[in-house]
N, C-alpha and C positions, 0 to 999 in steps of 0.2 A: 059609706065613705071610702071603703077599700077599693071598690070598683071605679069610683071617680079618680082616685089616686093612681090606680093602675093605668087608666085611660090617659091621664096627663103624662105619666112616665112614658107610655108608648108614643104619644104625640111628640114629646121632646126627643126621643130616640129617632123618630122618623125625620124630624127637622134637622137633627145633627147629621144624619146620613145625606140629606139633600144638600146641606151646607158643604159637606166634604166633597160631594160630586161637583158642586159649583166651583169650589176652590180649585179643584184639579182641572176643570174645564177651562177656566179663565186664567190659567197660569201663564204669565208673560213669557216664560221660557219656551212654552209650546208654540206660541205665535212667532217669536223671534227665530227659533230653530226651524220651524216649518218654512218661513219665508226665505231664510238663508239657504235651505236645501233646494227649494224650488228655483230661486234665482241662480244658485250655484250650478244646477243642472243646465239651465238655459245658457249661462255664460260659458260653461265647459263645452257644450255643444258648439257654441260660436267659436271657441278656441280650436276645436278639431276641424272646423270648416274654414279656418283662416287661409286667405290667399297669400301668395308670395309678396304681393304689394303691401298687404297689411303687416306682414312680418318685417318688411323692409322699413316701414314707417316707425316701427318700434325697435329698431336696431337688432333685428333677428331674435327678439324675445317674444314668445307667444303670451302676451299679457292676458288675453282672455282665458286661455287655458289655466295659467297659474292662479289668476284671480278666482276663477270658477272652482278650482280645487280647494283653494283657501276658504271660499264661502261654504263649500260642502263640508269641510272639516269643522268649521265653526258651527254650522247648523246641526251636524250630528253631535257635537259636543253639548250643545244646549239640550237636545232631546235625550241624550244619555244622562245628563245631569238631572233632568226632570224625572227620569225613571228611577235613578238611584236615590234621590232625595226628594220624594214627593211632598207637596205642600200639605201641611196639616191645618185644618180649620181651627179657629179659636174655640176653647172650651166654654161651657156655659158660665163658669166662674169668671173667666176673662171678659166675656161679653157683659156680665153683670157689673164688673169693676169699671169697665169702660163707660157704661151708661151712667153709673154713679158719679164718675169724675166729670162727665159732660154736663151734668145737671147743676 
């Protein structure tokens, strides 16, 4: 019986580790931050290559440059937030409570 119990404990620990990895992988902050950084780089480059005609249309304000910088800052904020406060997967007790409530 002891070997069976140890085997089950090991399986539970392995599943908890996989759950933690999945929770970090599909963290919405990673997706949002990554997209804002990528699009921020693209828009910032467009701002650096803006022509005089483009600037004249926007009353001499380089909208693409400022918007791109803002997007970069927001994207980096989301990624730093994700690093500082990682997502913790639910514990086995919380999962058990949730399944009991749903039944």
